[in-house]
N, C-alpha and C positions, 0 to 999 in steps of 0.2 A: 151528410151535412158538409157544406163547403165554407171556406173562410172568406174574408174580405178580398183576398187575391184570387178567389175562385179555386182554391186548392183544398182538398180534403185534409184535415189535420193529421190523418194517418198516412198520407202520401209522402214519399221521399221526394226531395228536391232533385231536379235534374239540372244539368248544366245549361246555360243560356245558348242561344244560337251562336254567340261569339266564343263559346267554350269556357266561359267564366263560371266560377262557383257563385252561389247566391250572394255571399259576402263580398266577393270581388265586384260583382255586378252592382251591388248596392253602393259600394264605395266609389266606383268609377262614374256613376250617374246621379248620385244624390245631390240635391241642391245645397244641403247643409255642409257638404264636404268643402265647398268653396265660399261658405258664408262668412261674413264679417261680424256676425252677431257675437256678443259676449257669451262665452260658454255657459255662464250661469243662466242665460235666457232659456236654455233647454231643460233646466231642472227646477220646476216649480216647487215651492216649499209646502204649500197647503195640501192636505190629504183630501180636501173637498173638491170634487171635479169642477164645479163652477168657478171657484176661486183659483184653482190651479190653472184653468184655461185662461183666466185674465192675467195671471202672473206670467204665463208663457205665450201670450198672444203673438208676439213677433216671431217666435219659432214656429208656432202653429201656422201662421200665415205663409211662411216659407214652405212648409210641408204641403200646403194645399195645391201648389202648382208643381210639385216634384214628380218627375216621371217614374220614380221607383217607390212611390208612397206605399202602394199595396205590398210590395216585397218587403219594405222596411217594417211594416206592421206585422207581416207574417213572421219574419225572423225574430221580432221582439217577443212574439207569443210563443214561438218554438224554443227560444233560448232565454228562458225567464230569468236566469241568473244575471243576465245583462239587461234584458228587456223590461225588468220591473222598475227601472229607474229612468227618469227623464221623459222627454217627448220622443215618440217613435210613431211614424205613420200618421202624424197629426193628432195623436191622442195622448192624454196625460195618463200617468200610472193607474189611477183609480178606474178610468174608462177601460184600459186594457185588461185590468184585473177582472172586471166584469165579463169581458169577452172570453178570457182564458178559463174562467170557471165553467163556461158552457161547453168547452172542448172535451171530447172523450179522453179518458186517461190513456196515455200511450207510454210504454216503457221507453226509457232513454230521453224523454223530453225533460230538459233541465229547467 
């Protein structure tokens, strides 16, 4: 099974061609890093996916054209302690939780 970014859940991340860690690559290329959106726009309140998507529509729209969207989603699923909150990779928490439940259990996945 592969994930949205085309990486198996049990595969280790490698450094990018620029030698950056996945987090550094995400931060240096993510459209949200230079966004002027209110930080609250990234954190929908509703637990219902449809309502949460409406609440976070401006943030999700920004994600749709982001060059590191797949990496963002991948990191949010791998690092659930952080990724369970807010919009990551254009998905709200309930949507990512559904994806994560389908991942095989892997030791060390937080």
